[in-house]
Each structure stands twice: as structure tokens, then as C-alpha cells.
C-alpha positions as CSV (number, residue, x, y, z in Angstrom):
1,F,122.3,121.2,83.4
2,I,119.3,118.9,83.2
3,K,119.1,115.8,85.3
4,G,116.5,113.1,84.9
5,Q,115.6,109.8,86.5
6,F,113.1,107.1,85.5
7,A,110.1,106.7,87.7
8,N,110.1,103.6,89.8
9,M,107.6,101.6,91.8
10,Q,107.9,100.2,95.3
11,T,106.8,96.8,96.5
12,Y,106.8,95.6,100.1
13,D,107.6,92.2,101.7
14,K,104.4,92.2,103.8
15,V,101.2,94.1,103.5
16,V,99.0,92.3,106.0
17,G,99.8,91.3,109.6
18,N,98.3,90.5,112.9
19,G,96.1,93.5,113.7
20,W,97.1,95.6,110.7
21,I,96.7,96.0,106.9
22,S,98.3,98.4,104.4
23,L,96.3,100.3,101.9
24,G,97.3,102.5,98.9
25,D,100.9,103.5,98.7
26,A,101.6,101.8,102.0
27,A,100.7,98.5,100.3
28,F,102.2,99.2,96.8
29,A,103.5,102.4,95.4
30,S,103.1,102.6,91.6
31,D,105.4,104.7,89.5
32,P,104.2,108.3,89.5
33,L,103.9,108.4,85.7
34,S,101.5,105.5,85.2
35,G,98.5,107.4,86.5
36,M,97.4,104.3,88.5
37,G,98.1,105.5,92.0
38,L,94.7,106.9,92.8
39,E,92.9,103.9,91.2
40,F,95.0,101.5,93.3
41,A,94.5,103.5,96.4
42,I,90.7,103.3,96.0
43,E,90.7,99.6,95.0
44,S,93.0,98.6,97.9
45,A,90.8,100.6,100.4
46,I,87.7,98.8,99.2
47,R,89.3,95.4,99.3
48,G,91.0,96.1,102.6
49,A,87.7,97.2,104.2
50,K,86.1,94.0,103.1
51,V,89.0,92.1,104.8
52,L,88.4,94.1,108.0
53,Q,84.7,93.2,107.8
54,N,85.7,89.6,108.5
55,G,85.8,88.3,104.9
56,V,82.7,90.0,103.4
57,G,82.6,88.6,99.8
58,E,85.0,85.8,100.8
59,I,88.1,88.2,100.8
60,T,90.6,87.1,103.4
61,K,94.0,88.6,104.4
62,D,95.7,86.0,102.3
63,D,93.5,86.9,99.3
64,Y,94.3,90.6,99.8
65,E,98.0,90.0,99.9
66,T,97.9,87.7,96.8
67,W,95.9,90.5,95.0
68,I,98.6,93.0,95.9
69,R,101.4,90.7,94.7
70,K,99.6,90.1,91.4
71,Y,98.8,93.8,90.9
72,S,102.4,94.7,91.5
73,I,103.7,92.1,89.0
74,E,101.3,93.3,86.3
75,H,102.2,96.9,87.0
76,K,105.9,96.1,86.7
77,K,105.3,94.4,83.3
78,R,103.5,97.5,82.0
79,L,106.2,99.8,83.3
80,D,109.0,97.7,81.8
81,F,107.1,97.7,78.5
82,Y,106.7,101.4,78.6
83,L,110.4,102.0,79.5
84,Q,111.5,99.7,76.7
85,I,109.5,101.7,74.2
86,T,110.8,105.0,75.5
87,D,114.4,103.8,75.6
88,N,114.1,103.0,71.9
89,T,112.8,106.5,71.1
90,L,115.5,108.4,73.1
């Protein structure tokens, strides 16, 4: 018996708050097959550190949250495209 399940991604309602900021998988968990988890973890850590440094490079908490939202939307588009291709070949 073989059982399979498509990989999925996880988005969160809020990634920045008063006195806290989420990085890596705590901010957005990409699907495990995309190979983008480590890249996102590093990028979110860099951007999050800039937010914590009081807006170095003009990055604010709102900018960070917007970036996370845009990143997750683009990732979802790529995942949907990939799943559509694989569904057609199964």
C-alpha cells in the first residue's frame, strides 16, 4: 500500500507585531518540494534584521509584511503551475 500527499505551503495572518517579528518558516512555510525554504529563511532573516535596526535601508515592519505577502503569492502561483503540470502527467 502506497499513500501520497501533495506538498503544501503555509501562510500566516500576521508576521509582525508590537515587539516581535517572524522569520523563516515562522513567517511563511514553503512547500518542501520547491527547494525555496532555505533561500526564504536567509532572505527573511536579512530583511527582518534590517527592520529591527530601525529601518536601515528604509525597510519598515509594514514593508516586511508586504514583502512576505507578495512572496507567498508568487510561491503559490509557482506551486499551482507545478501541480498542474504534474497532474497532467500522472
